[in-house]
Backbone as JSON Lines, residues from 0, in Angstrom:
{"i":0,"aa":"M","n":[-31.87,29.02,-45.79],"ca":[-30.91,28.05,-45.33],"c":[-31.34,26.64,-45.73]}
{"i":1,"aa":"V","n":[-32.59,26.29,-45.47],"ca":[-33.1,24.97,-45.82],"c":[-33.08,24.8,-47.34]}
{"i":2,"aa":"Q","n":[-33.35,25.86,-48.05],"ca":[-33.34,25.81,-49.52],"c":[-31.94,25.48,-50.02]}
{"i":3,"aa":"I","n":[-30.9,26.05,-49.39],"ca":[-29.52,25.81,-49.81],"c":[-29.14,24.35,-49.54]}
{"i":4,"aa":"I","n":[-29.48,23.84,-48.35],"ca":[-29.16,22.45,-48.01],"c":[-29.91,21.51,-48.93]}
{"i":5,"aa":"A","n":[-31.12,21.82,-49.23],"ca":[-31.92,20.98,-50.13],"c":[-31.3,20.94,-51.51]}
{"i":6,"aa":"E","n":[-30.81,22.06,-51.99],"ca":[-30.19,22.1,-53.31],"c":[-28.87,21.32,-53.32]}
{"i":7,"aa":"V","n":[-28.12,21.36,-52.2],"ca":[-26.87,20.63,-52.13],"c":[-27.14,19.14,-52.25]}
{"i":8,"aa":"F","n":[-28.17,18.67,-51.6],"ca":[-28.5,17.24,-51.65],"c":[-29.33,16.89,-52.88]}
{"i":9,"aa":"G","n":[-29.61,17.84,-53.72],"ca":[-30.33,17.57,-54.96],"c":[-31.83,17.44,-54.77]}
{"i":10,"aa":"I","n":[-32.34,17.98,-53.72],"ca":[-33.78,17.91,-53.47],"c":[-34.36,19.28,-53.82]}
{"i":11,"aa":"Y","n":[-35.25,19.28,-54.74],"ca":[-35.89,20.52,-55.11],"c":[-37.27,20.55,-54.49]}
{"i":12,"aa":"M","n":[-37.49,21.57,-53.72],"ca":[-38.73,21.64,-52.95],"c":[-39.95,21.8,-53.87]}
{"i":13,"aa":"S","n":[-39.77,22.46,-54.98],"ca":[-40.92,22.67,-55.85],"c":[-41.35,21.38,-56.54]}
{"i":14,"aa":"N","n":[-40.39,20.52,-56.9],"ca":[-40.72,19.29,-57.61],"c":[-41.3,18.23,-56.68]}
{"i":15,"aa":"L","n":[-40.76,18.1,-55.45],"ca":[-41.18,17.03,-54.56],"c":[-42.35,17.45,-53.67]}
{"i":16,"aa":"R","n":[-42.52,18.7,-53.55],"ca":[-43.57,19.25,-52.71],"c":[-43.46,18.73,-51.27]}
{"i":17,"aa":"I","n":[-42.26,18.75,-50.73],"ca":[-42.02,18.36,-49.35],"c":[-42.0,19.64,-48.53]}
{"i":18,"aa":"S","n":[-42.73,19.61,-47.46],"ca":[-42.75,20.8,-46.62],"c":[-41.41,20.92,-45.89]}
{"i":19,"aa":"K","n":[-41.19,22.05,-45.24],"ca":[-39.89,22.32,-44.63],"c":[-39.62,21.43,-43.42]}
{"i":20,"aa":"K","n":[-40.61,21.13,-42.59],"ca":[-40.37,20.35,-41.38],"c":[-39.88,18.93,-41.68]}
{"i":21,"aa":"P","n":[-40.53,18.18,-42.55],"ca":[-39.98,16.84,-42.86],"c":[-38.62,16.9,-43.54]}
{"i":22,"aa":"L","n":[-38.4,17.94,-44.34],"ca":[-37.11,18.09,-45.0],"c":[-36.01,18.34,-43.98]}
{"i":23,"aa":"I","n":[-36.28,19.15,-42.99],"ca":[-35.3,19.42,-41.93],"c":[-35.02,18.13,-41.16]}
{"i":24,"aa":"F","n":[-36.06,17.36,-40.88],"ca":[-35.89,16.09,-40.17],"c":[-35.03,15.12,-40.97]}
{"i":25,"aa":"I","n":[-35.25,15.01,-42.25],"ca":[-34.47,14.11,-43.11],"c":[-33.0,14.56,-43.16]}
{"i":26,"aa":"I","n":[-32.79,15.85,-43.28],"ca":[-31.42,16.38,-43.31],"c":[-30.72,16.1,-41.98]}
{"i":27,"aa":"F","n":[-31.47,16.3,-40.87],"ca":[-30.91,16.01,-39.55],"c":[-30.5,14.54,-39.43]}
{"i":28,"aa":"L","n":[-31.31,13.65,-39.87],"ca":[-30.99,12.21,-39.81],"c":[-29.75,11.89,-40.65]}
{"i":29,"aa":"I","n":[-29.65,12.47,-41.82],"ca":[-28.5,12.24,-42.69],"c":[-27.23,12.75,-42.01]}
{"i":30,"aa":"L","n":[-27.29,13.95,-41.43],"ca":[-26.12,14.49,-40.74],"c":[-25.75,13.63,-39.53]}
{"i":31,"aa":"L","n":[-26.74,13.14,-38.82],"ca":[-26.49,12.29,-37.66],"c":[-25.77,11.01,-38.07]}
{"i":32,"aa":"V","n":[-26.21,10.41,-39.15],"ca":[-25.56,9.19,-39.64],"c":[-24.13,9.48,-40.05]}
{"i":33,"aa":"V","n":[-23.9,10.59,-40.7],"ca":[-22.55,10.95,-41.13],"c":[-21.65,11.17,-39.91]}
{"i":34,"aa":"V","n":[-22.15,11.88,-38.91],"ca":[-21.35,12.12,-37.7],"c":[-21.03,10.8,-37.0]}
{"i":35,"aa":"L","n":[-22.01,9.91,-36.88],"ca":[-21.77,8.62,-36.25],"c":[-20.76,7.78,-37.01]}
{"i":36,"aa":"L","n":[-20.79,7.82,-38.31],"ca":[-19.81,7.09,-39.12],"c":[-18.4,7.66,-38.92]}
{"i":37,"aa":"V","n":[-18.29,8.97,-38.88],"ca":[-16.99,9.61,-38.67],"c":[-16.45,9.23,-37.28]}
{"i":38,"aa":"L","n":[-17.3,9.26,-36.27],"ca":[-16.87,8.88,-34.92],"c":[-16.44,7.42,-34.86]}
{"i":39,"aa":"K","n":[-17.15,6.57,-35.54],"ca":[-16.79,5.15,-35.56],"c":[-15.43,4.94,-36.23]}
{"i":40,"aa":"I","n":[-15.17,5.65,-37.29],"ca":[-13.89,5.54,-37.98],"c":[-12.77,6.06,-37.09]}
{"i":41,"aa":"L","n":[-12.98,7.19,-36.44],"ca":[-11.96,7.74,-35.55],"c":[-11.73,6.83,-34.34]}
{"i":42,"aa":"Q","n":[-12.78,6.2,-33.88],"ca":[-12.64,5.3,-32.73],"c":[-11.79,4.09,-33.1]}
{"i":43,"aa":"K","n":[-11.93,3.57,-34.29],"ca":[-11.12,2.43,-34.72],"c":[-9.65,2.82,-34.84]}
{"i":44,"aa":"K","n":[-9.37,4.05,-35.23],"ca":[-8.0,4.49,-35.36],"c":[-7.33,4.68,-34.0]}
{"i":45,"aa":"N","n":[-8.08,5.02,-32.97],"ca":[-7.53,5.29,-31.65],"c":[-7.6,4.11,-30.71]}
{"i":46,"aa":"L","n":[-7.77,2.91,-31.22],"ca":[-7.81,1.73,-30.35],"c":[-6.46,1.55,-29.69]}
{"i":47,"aa":"P","n":[-6.44,1.22,-28.41],"ca":[-5.16,0.99,-27.75],"c":[-4.49,-0.27,-28.29]}
{"i":48,"aa":"V","n":[-3.19,-0.18,-28.36],"ca":[-2.42,-1.31,-28.84],"c":[-2.37,-2.36,-27.74]}
{"i":49,"aa":"Q","n":[-2.75,-3.55,-28.08],"ca":[-2.74,-4.61,-27.09],"c":[-1.4,-5.32,-27.13]}
{"i":50,"aa":"I","n":[-0.74,-5.32,-25.98],"ca":[0.56,-5.95,-25.86],"c":[0.34,-7.37,-25.34]}
{"i":51,"aa":"P","n":[0.9,-8.35,-25.99],"ca":[0.71,-9.7,-25.48],"c":[1.33,-9.86,-24.1]}
{"i":52,"aa":"V","n":[0.59,-10.49,-23.22],"ca":[1.03,-10.67,-21.85],"c":[1.53,-12.09,-21.68]}
{"i":53,"aa":"E","n":[2.73,-12.2,-21.15],"ca":[3.31,-13.51,-20.91],"c":[2.92,-13.96,-19.51]}
{"i":54,"aa":"T","n":[2.39,-15.14,-19.41],"ca":[1.98,-15.66,-18.12],"c":[3.19,-16.24,-17.41]}
{"i":55,"aa":"I","n":[3.37,-15.82,-16.18],"ca":[4.5,-16.29,-15.38],"c":[3.94,-17.15,-14.26]}
{"i":56,"aa":"T","n":[4.41,-18.35,-14.19],"ca":[3.96,-19.23,-13.12],"c":[4.97,-19.18,-11.98]}
{"i":57,"aa":"P","n":[4.48,-18.98,-10.77],"ca":[5.41,-18.91,-9.65],"c":[6.02,-20.27,-9.34]}
{"i":58,"aa":"T","n":[7.25,-20.22,-8.93],"ca":[7.91,-21.45,-8.52],"c":[8.03,-21.46,-7.01]}
{"i":59,"aa":"V","n":[7.88,-22.62,-6.46],"ca":[7.95,-22.77,-5.01],"c":[9.35,-23.24,-4.66]}
{"i":60,"aa":"T","n":[9.99,-22.49,-3.79],"ca":[11.32,-22.89,-3.35],"c":[11.26,-23.27,-1.9]}
{"i":61,"aa":"A","n":[11.97,-24.28,-1.58],"ca":[12.01,-24.73,-0.2],"c":[12.96,-23.85,0.58]}
{"i":62,"aa":"V","n":[12.5,-23.38,1.7],"ca":[13.33,-22.52,2.55],"c":[13.8,-23.36,3.72]}
{"i":63,"aa":"S","n":[15.1,-23.46,3.81],"ca":[15.63,-24.23,4.92],"c":[15.67,-23.35,6.15]}
{"i":64,"aa":"P","n":[15.37,-23.91,7.28],"ca":[15.38,-23.07,8.48],"c":[16.79,-22.57,8.77]}
{"i":65,"aa":"T","n":[16.87,-21.29,9.04],"ca":[18.17,-20.7,9.33],"c":[18.43,-20.81,10.82]}
{"i":66,"aa":"P","n":[19.66,-20.98,11.16],"ca":[19.94,-21.06,12.59],"c":[19.6,-19.73,13.24]}
{"i":67,"aa":"S","n":[19.0,-19.79,14.41],"ca":[18.59,-18.56,15.06],"c":[19.81,-17.81,15.56]}
{"i":68,"aa":"S","n":[19.67,-16.5,15.54],"ca":[20.74,-15.64,16.01],"c":[20.86,-15.79,17.53]}
{"i":69,"aa":"P","n":[22.05,-15.61,18.06],"ca":[22.18,-15.71,19.51],"c":[21.36,-14.65,20.24]}
{"i":70,"aa":"C","n":[20.98,-13.6,19.54],"ca":[20.21,-12.53,20.18],"c":[18.71,-12.67,19.93]}
{"i":71,"aa":"S","n":[18.28,-13.6,19.07],"ca":[16.85,-13.71,18.83],"c":[16.18,-14.42,20.0]}
{"i":72,"aa":"P","n":[15.01,-13.93,20.39],"ca":[14.34,-14.51,21.55],"c":[13.72,-15.86,21.23]}
{"i":73,"aa":"N","n":[13.67,-16.75,22.22],"ca":[13.0,-18.02,22.02],"c":[11.49,-17.81,22.13]}
{"i":74,"aa":"E","n":[10.72,-18.85,21.81],"ca":[9.27,-18.73,21.82],"c":[8.73,-18.41,23.22]}
{"i":75,"aa":"K","n":[9.39,-18.91,24.24],"ca":[8.93,-18.7,25.61],"c":[8.94,-17.21,25.96]}
{"i":76,"aa":"I","n":[10.01,-16.52,25.59],"ca":[10.12,-15.09,25.92],"c":[9.37,-14.23,24.9]}
{"i":77,"aa":"R","n":[9.29,-14.71,23.66],"ca":[8.64,-13.93,22.6],"c":[7.17,-13.67,22.93]}
{"i":78,"aa":"S","n":[6.5,-14.64,23.56],"ca":[5.09,-14.47,23.88],"c":[4.88,-13.46,25.01]}
{"i":79,"aa":"K","n":[5.92,-13.14,25.77],"ca":[5.81,-12.19,26.89],"c":[6.17,-10.76,26.5]}
{"i":80,"aa":"L","n":[6.74,-10.57,25.32],"ca":[7.21,-9.25,24.92],"c":[6.14,-8.45,24.21]}
{"i":81,"aa":"P","n":[6.08,-7.17,24.35],"ca":[6.86,-6.34,25.24],"c":[6.39,-6.55,26.69]}
{"i":82,"aa":"F","n":[7.34,-6.53,27.6],"ca":[7.06,-6.71,29.02],"c":[7.1,-5.34,29.67]}
{"i":83,"aa":"I","n":[5.97,-4.94,30.25],"ca":[5.85,-3.58,30.77],"c":[5.47,-3.63,32.24]}
{"i":84,"aa":"T","n":[6.25,-2.95,33.04],"ca":[5.94,-2.79,34.47],"c":[6.01,-1.29,34.77]}
{"i":85,"aa":"P","n":[5.57,-0.87,35.93],"ca":[5.7,0.56,36.26],"c":[7.16,1.0,36.38]}
{"i":86,"aa":"G","n":[8.08,0.08,36.72],"ca":[9.47,0.47,36.91],"c":[10.35,0.31,35.69]}
{"i":87,"aa":"Y","n":[10.0,-0.59,34.77],"ca":[10.85,-0.82,33.59],"c":[10.03,-1.47,32.48]}
{"i":88,"aa":"T","n":[10.55,-1.39,31.25],"ca":[9.96,-2.07,30.1],"c":[11.06,-2.84,29.4]}
{"i":89,"aa":"I","n":[10.67,-3.98,28.8],"ca":[11.61,-4.78,28.01],"c":[10.94,-5.02,26.66]}
{"i":90,"aa":"Q","n":[11.64,-4.61,25.61],"ca":[11.15,-4.8,24.25],"c":[12.23,-5.46,23.42]}
{"i":91,"aa":"Y","n":[11.81,-6.14,22.34],"ca":[12.78,-6.74,21.42],"c":[12.54,-6.16,20.04]}
{"i":92,"aa":"L","n":[13.6,-5.65,19.43],"ca":[13.52,-5.15,18.07],"c":[14.32,-6.07,17.17]}
{"i":93,"aa":"P","n":[13.66,-6.72,16.2],"ca":[14.34,-7.72,15.38],"c":[15.38,-7.16,14.41]}
{"i":94,"aa":"V","n":[15.24,-5.9,13.98],"ca":[16.2,-5.38,13.0],"c":[17.59,-5.23,13.61]}
{"i":95,"aa":"P","n":[17.76,-4.6,14.74],"ca":[19.12,-4.63,15.3],"c":[19.37,-5.89,16.13]}
{"i":96,"aa":"E","n":[18.33,-6.74,16.29],"ca":[18.41,-7.96,17.1],"c":[18.91,-7.63,18.5]}
{"i":97,"aa":"K","n":[18.17,-6.77,19.17],"ca":[18.54,-6.36,20.52],"c":[17.3,-6.26,21.39]}
{"i":98,"aa":"F","n":[17.5,-6.53,22.67],"ca":[16.51,-6.27,23.69],"c":[16.75,-4.85,24.19]}
{"i":99,"aa":"F","n":[15.71,-4.06,24.26],"ca":[15.82,-2.71,24.78],"c":[15.13,-2.68,26.14]}
{"i":100,"aa":"V","n":[15.91,-2.4,27.17],"ca":[15.39,-2.31,28.53],"c":[15.43,-0.84,28.92]}
{"i":101,"aa":"T","n":[14.27,-0.31,29.28],"ca":[14.18,1.08,29.7],"c":[13.75,1.12,31.15]}
{"i":102,"aa":"I","n":[14.58,1.72,31.98],"ca":[14.23,1.91,33.39],"c":[13.41,3.2,33.45]}
{"i":103,"aa":"L","n":[12.17,3.06,33.94],"ca":[11.23,4.18,33.89],"c":[11.24,5.07,35.12]}
{"i":104,"aa":"E","n":[11.59,4.51,36.29],"ca":[11.52,5.33,37.49],"c":[12.59,4.9,38.49]}
{"i":105,"aa":"N","n":[12.86,5.79,39.39],"ca":[13.8,5.5,40.47],"c":[13.11,4.63,41.52]}
{"i":106,"aa":"P","n":[13.77,3.83,42.27],"ca":[15.21,3.65,42.35],"c":[15.72,2.82,41.16]}
{"i":107,"aa":"Y","n":[16.69,3.38,40.48],"ca":[17.25,2.78,39.28],"c":[17.79,1.39,39.55]}
{"i":108,"aa":"E","n":[18.59,1.23,40.6],"ca":[19.25,-0.05,40.88],"c":[18.23,-1.16,41.13]}
{"i":109,"aa":"K","n":[17.19,-0.86,41.87],"ca":[16.16,-1.87,42.17],"c":[15.46,-2.32,40.89]}
{"i":110,"aa":"N","n":[15.05,-1.39,40.06],"ca":[14.34,-1.72,38.82],"c":[15.27,-2.43,37.82]}
{"i":111,"aa":"R","n":[16.54,-2.06,37.77],"ca":[17.48,-2.74,36.9],"c":[17.68,-4.18,37.36]}
{"i":112,"aa":"T","n":[17.79,-4.39,38.67],"ca":[17.97,-5.74,39.21],"c":[16.76,-6.61,38.87]}
{"i":113,"aa":"E","n":[15.54,-6.05,38.96],"ca":[14.34,-6.8,38.62],"c":[14.33,-7.15,37.13]}
{"i":114,"aa":"A","n":[14.72,-6.21,36.28],"ca":[14.77,-6.48,34.84],"c":[15.83,-7.53,34.52]}
{"i":115,"aa":"E","n":[16.98,-7.5,35.19],"ca":[18.02,-8.51,34.98],"c":[17.51,-9.89,35.39]}
{"i":116,"aa":"K","n":[16.8,-9.96,36.51],"ca":[16.25,-11.25,36.95],"c":[15.25,-11.78,35.93]}
{"i":117,"aa":"W","n":[14.41,-10.89,35.4],"ca":[13.41,-11.31,34.42],"c":[14.09,-11.86,33.17]}
{"i":118,"aa":"L","n":[15.11,-11.15,32.67],"ca":[15.84,-11.62,31.48],"c":[16.53,-12.95,31.77]}
{"i":119,"aa":"N","n":[17.17,-13.08,32.93],"ca":[17.84,-14.34,33.3],"c":[16.84,-15.5,33.36]}
{"i":120,"aa":"S","n":[15.63,-15.24,33.84],"ca":[14.65,-16.31,33.96],"c":[14.23,-16.87,32.61]}
{"i":121,"aa":"Y","n":[14.43,-16.1,31.53],"ca":[14.11,-16.56,30.19],"c":[15.36,-16.9,29.38]}
{"i":122,"aa":"G","n":[16.5,-17.01,30.04],"ca":[17.71,-17.46,29.38],"c":[18.47,-16.42,28.6]}
{"i":123,"aa":"T","n":[18.28,-15.15,28.88],"ca":[19.0,-14.08,28.19],"c":[19.97,-13.44,29.17]}
{"i":124,"aa":"D","n":[21.23,-13.29,28.72],"ca":[22.24,-12.66,29.55],"c":[22.0,-11.15,29.58]}
{"i":125,"aa":"P","n":[21.64,-10.58,30.72],"ca":[21.36,-9.14,30.77],"c":[22.58,-8.27,30.55]}
{"i":126,"aa":"N","n":[23.77,-8.8,30.71],"ca":[24.98,-8.02,30.5],"c":[25.63,-8.31,29.14]}
{"i":127,"aa":"G","n":[24.97,-9.1,28.32],"ca":[25.52,-9.46,27.01],"c":[25.31,-8.36,25.98]}
{"i":128,"aa":"H","n":[25.85,-8.61,24.78],"ca":[25.76,-7.61,23.71],"c":[24.36,-7.51,23.1]}
{"i":129,"aa":"C","n":[23.44,-8.4,23.48],"ca":[22.09,-8.39,22.93],"c":[21.14,-7.48,23.7]}
{"i":130,"aa":"V","n":[21.59,-6.94,24.81],"ca":[20.72,-6.11,25.65],"c":[21.25,-4.68,25.68]}
{"i":131,"aa":"F","n":[20.36,-3.75,25.38],"ca":[20.69,-2.33,25.39],"c":[19.91,-1.68,26.53]}
{"i":132,"aa":"W","n":[20.63,-1.05,27.45],"ca":[20.03,-0.43,28.64],"c":[19.89,1.06,28.43]}
{"i":133,"aa":"T","n":[18.72,1.58,28.82],"ca":[18.47,3.01,28.77],"c":[17.53,3.37,29.91]}
{"i":134,"aa":"S","n":[17.35,4.66,30.13],"ca":[16.44,5.09,31.2],"c":[15.69,6.34,30.79]}
{"i":135,"aa":"S","n":[14.59,6.59,31.47],"ca":[13.8,7.79,31.22],"c":[14.56,9.01,31.75]}
{"i":136,"aa":"K","n":[14.1,10.16,31.33],"ca":[14.73,11.41,31.76],"c":[14.6,11.55,33.28]}
{"i":137,"aa":"G","n":[15.7,11.82,33.93],"ca":[15.71,12.01,35.37],"c":[15.91,10.73,36.17]}
{"i":138,"aa":"V","n":[15.96,9.6,35.47],"ca":[16.16,8.31,36.15],"c":[17.58,7.87,35.87]}
{"i":139,"aa":"S","n":[18.36,7.69,36.94],"ca":[19.76,7.28,36.76],"c":[20.24,6.61,38.04]}
{"i":140,"aa":"P","n":[21.35,5.87,37.92],"ca":[21.9,5.25,39.11],"c":[22.41,6.32,40.08]}
{"i":141,"aa":"K","n":[22.4,5.97,41.34],"ca":[22.9,6.91,42.34],"c":[24.41,7.06,42.19]}
{"i":142,"aa":"T","n":[24.86,8.27,42.23],"ca":[26.31,8.52,42.19],"c":[26.81,8.72,43.61]}
{"i":143,"aa":"Q","n":[27.95,8.16,43.89],"ca":[28.47,8.24,45.25],"c":[29.66,9.15,45.34]}
């Protein structure tokens, strides 16, 4: 095998008197250089295409304050929400812009009256379209 490789590269072992071990080492180095050159060429062909990037500078726009919705809570009530008691809870959900009052336990009328007073004290009409009333399972007004 070494004799065939040596003949391909034009090295005659009888003329140069090179032993087999150094000859194998020289052949290995030559093959290594060839492989590295081939890899380098293939690597240049597979370079990713660089797309020019356009720099976009953000613009600052002034936002004018929008008038508050009649159902949006003022700062005074916003700091108290959600308001949780053993008898009822009051929460505000901004997406439907509604106050959700849940009566948690009986007596329903007493807890509803307390929740109405609390809403009135912060300037919200408890009977208006901004307040949604609900109750826990088994809690309801007395029927007569």
